[in-house]
N, C-alpha and C positions, 0 to 999 in steps of 0.2 A: 503493499500500500505505499502510495508515494506522497508526500508531507503536502500539506497546502501550503504556496506562500507566507511567509511572515506578513503578519496584520499593517506594520509599515516599512513594507520591502523595498519601495523607492527610499525613503531616507536611508535603511539600512544599509543598500546597495551605494547610494551616495556617500556614505562615511566609510562602507568599506575600501571604497578605490582612493578615498583618499589617502589613505595608507601607504597605497604603491606597493603591496605587499605581494601582490598575485605574480605568481609566474618566476618568482627571484630566487636565485639560487639557493641551495641549501646553506645553513650556517651553523657553526659549532654551538651559537648562544641556545637555538632553539633544538638542537637535538640534543644537547646535555639535557635540557627538560623532558624531554618525552622518555629517555634514558633513566632518569630520574625517578619520573612516574611510572613507567613499566617496572623497575625495579622496586618501590615501595609496596607497587598496590600488586605486585607478584603474578602480571599478566603478560601475556605472550606479545600484546599489541600498545600500542600507545601512539595517538596521532595528534598535533596542532592541524585540527581540520579547519577549514576557510570555506563559507556556503557562499558561493556565487550564484549568479540568477540562473543556472541552468548544470550545474556542475559543483562537485565539492573536490577542493584541491588542499594538497599536504603540505603545509610549510616543513614540516619535520614527519618523520614518522618512524618508528621501527617495528618491524614484525609483518610488515604488508609488503615492500618492495615496488611500490607503485607511486606516483606523485597527484594522480586524480583518480575519481571513479565519478559515473555518474548520478544526478539526485536521487535516480527513481530507485536505488538500491540503498539511498545513505538513512543510517539513523539518525545521525546528528541533525540532518533537516528537521526531523520531528522534535528533536531535543531542544532545540532553538525556540521551538513555541512554546515551551511549556516552563517550569521552574528554572532557575538559576543553576541548580544540580539536580541532575537526571540519572538514577540507577534503574536498570533493567536486570533484575536477578535471572530471568530467563527467559529470552528473546520471544523463545515459542510458546510462552504463553503469554503474549502480549497480542493482541489483533493485530496491530502495525505492522508485525515484523513476521506474522504467519505465511505470508506470501514472498517473504522476502529470500532470493538464492541465495544471497549469503549467509544466512539463517541456515535455511534448510538444506542445502547442500552439505556434503561430508570433504573436509570437516567443517561443519558450520560454527558461527560467530552465536555463542549461546549465552554472553553475559557483553554486559554496555553499561559504564559510568561514564557520564561528561560534565564537566564545568563549564560556564557559557564563557565567552571571551566578550565581556561587555565593554564598549565605548563609555566616556564619561558620563554621555547621553543614559545610558542605560539600552542601547541598540546591541544584539549581539550580531557578534561576526562570524561565531563559531562555537567550537567546542577544544578544549584538553580532556580527549576522552581517553578510556583506557577499554581493552575489549580481549574477552577470551575464548576461547571453546568449549569451555566447561560452565554451566552455571554456578553461581556463586556469589557472595555478598562480601560488600568491604565491610572496615571496623569502622569506627566512627574517626580515629586518626588517619586512615588512609584517605577518606574522604575529605577532613581537612586540609590534608596534605595537596589533593587536587587541585583544592579551589585556591589555597596558595597559590601552586604554579602557574595557575590559569592566570591568575592576576600578574603573576611573571612575566607571563608571554604577553600581556597587555601592555605593562610597563617596558618593553622593548619595542613594540609598536608605537607605544606614544612617542618614546626617545627619538627612534628614527625617524616620526613625522616631524617632531620639534626642530630635529637637527637638519632638514632638508628644508623647513620652512627658515627657520634662522638662516642658513647657507643661499638661500633666495632673496632674502631682506638684505643680506649683506653685500648681495652682487648689486644690486638696485643701489643701496648707498654709496656704493663705489662707484657706481656708474655715473651720479648724478653729483658726487664731490669732484670725481674728475673731469665732467664738463664744465662745472662752475669755475673750478680754477685755469680751466681752459680759456674761457671765455673772458674772465679778469683778466690774466695776461695779455688776451689781444686786446682787449680795453686797454689796459695800461701802454702795450706798445704803441696803439695810434695815438695816444695820448705823448707819449714821448716824441713821437715824428712831428707833431704838431707843435711843441715848444718852442719858445722863441730864446730861451735863453739856457746856458750850459748848466747852469744850476738844476735849472726844473727836471734838463734832462737825465741828469744824474741823480737826481732826488729819483723818478721814476725809474730809470734803470735798475736803481737800487732795490726799490720795493717789486720790480719784475721777478729779481733774486732773489728776493726773500719768498716768492708765490713759487718759482722754480723749486727752491730747495722743501717749500713745506709736501709740493706733487710728490716730488721724490720720496720724501718721507710718507707720504700717505700710499703709495705703491709697495712700500718695505713693510708696512704695518699691515697690508693688506694680505700681502704674499704670506709673511712669517706668522702671524694670527696671534702675536703673541702678547697682546693686551697693548698697556703703555709702555711696555720694555721695546728697544729698538737694537738691533745689531749693529755697531757703530761701522763696524769694516764691511757689511754689506752695505750697507745706506750709502757711504761716501764712495766705496766703487760705483754705486748706482748712478751716484751725482755726476763723480768725475767722467765716466762713461758717455753722459749727458754734456759734459764741457770738452771733451775732446772732439765731438761731434762739430764744435764749434770754433773750435782750433784753426790759426792761420796754418798754411802750408809749412811756415818755417818753423815753428814752434812746438814741441813737443812736452806731454803731459806725463810725468812720471809719479806715480802712486805705488806708497806702501802703508800700508795699514795692519796693526797687530788686530787681534780679536779682542772686543770691549763689547759690553751690554751699556746702556746708558737709560737712561730716560725720554722720551721723544722727545720734551721741550730741550734738553740738552742738544739732542741729535739736530735741531731743525737750528740752534743757534750756531752750533760747528759748522754745518752745511752752508749756513747763510755766510758766514766768516770765508770759508773755503771758496766759494762762489763767487764772493765780492773780490777776494785775492785774485783769484785766475783770472776772473776775467777785466779785471784794472792792468793785469799783466799782458793779456793779450793785447789793449788797447796801444798800451803806454810805454812796456818796456823793452819793444824789439820793431824800432821803427828800421824803416827804410830796408825791410826782409831780411833785417839780422837774424839770423839763425840762432835758436835758445831754446832752453830746457824751463820748464817749472815744475818743483816737486812740492808733492804733500806727503808728509810722512806724519804716522799716529802710534806712538809707542807706551807702553804702559810700563811703569816702574815698581819698583819691590815698594815703595813709600804709598804705593796705592794711587798717584795721581796718572792721569792722562796727559800725555804731550802731543800736542799739535805743532809742528811746524811747515810752514809755507813758503817758500821762496824759489824766486827768479834768476836768473844770469843774465839778465838784460841791464839796459843803460844806467840803472840804480837812481836813485831820489836827485841826485846831483845833477842831471842833465834833463829831468822834466818838472813840470808844478803840474802833476795828475795828483788822482782822490787818493794814491798812497801817501802821499808826502801831509797833506793837509785837506782841512774841509771835510765833506761828506763823508770818503771813505775811511777817514780814521775816525770820525764821527759813531760812523756805523761798527766798527772795529771794539770801540770803547764800550759802547752799549752792550754789545753781544758779550765781552768780558765781565761785564758787572753783571747780566745773566748766567754767566757761569762761574762766578764767581772767582775770576781767574785774573793775573796779574801778565799783563800784556806789554811785550819785549817787541817793537817794531822797528827794527834795525836797518838802518842804512850801511851799505858795504862796498868794498872796492869795487865789485863786480854784482849788481843786483839788487836785491832787496829781501829781508828774511823777517817774517812775523812768527813768532813764538809766544805760546800760550800752556799754560799748565792747570788744572781743573780735576777736582775729586767725583769720579764717574756715580751719577745716582741711578741705581738698577732698581727699579721700582717691583716689588714683590706684588703679586697675585694675593688678593686675600679671599 
């Protein structure tokens, strides 16, 4: 006797499909549950049984060897119409099973017990059930264990659905943040081209550099999924890859970064400082196609400090009046050093310019 559809079949199927569990591969978490259920209830068969519109599908099973069967022979399709827990001590004594070939054939399924897999709204997706070839009864402990394990199945399904929803939300937020930063950067670049004074253009360029540093940081946070912590070495490598793409043909950017983790605000400050130094060197340190190198080095020392050293082998401060030596570039460097709690050593040299800072990394721990 085939079971009638559930009274809330449409809502039930909609809820079922929201978990995206049908036709997925076997997973150890669910296999462990059916193995434990079968062992504790001392039955030949245990199944995580999902009732679809026209079939019953097994997320996990032990003792059957198949992944799905038709609804016409499904005992669980009857069980989801009844109480949260159904026990049939002898299937041939139940009018619904007397013509079920799974029960009447040899060896027939003569015992069934199932705990419904209930959504938070109380809709049954299927059951965690145990079956055997002999009529029998479960003990109170076995029944309680089956109920607990059914709740564990639903906890696994809920966790997977929540993780997928969080991933989709994260992707949407990432997309919107990147678009917003890109739009803001484009607007600032337009304003910089229209600016009439060198000071205004420098200020807008510095703002664009800050946005570029934040954009690169956002990408690193998204890829690493490390909360407020940032792998500074990977972040600076990524930032410098971007800076290399804007390098003049005559200038090489060399990078050496020791592994270190910092808070995201520190990473933005460091990235902005590197961005400012390198772009200013591109503009002013190598006039007339002079060949040269810009170096960015980050080391960690035994005293726990992180040391950043940026230098170039260009014409040096004595030959230019650019932002390295005074004005906005120096102001930005000083503000960043205040953010980092660092002392700034901005040194003219016989060849080129050297910038050094040291700061204590703030590795923000998750709580």
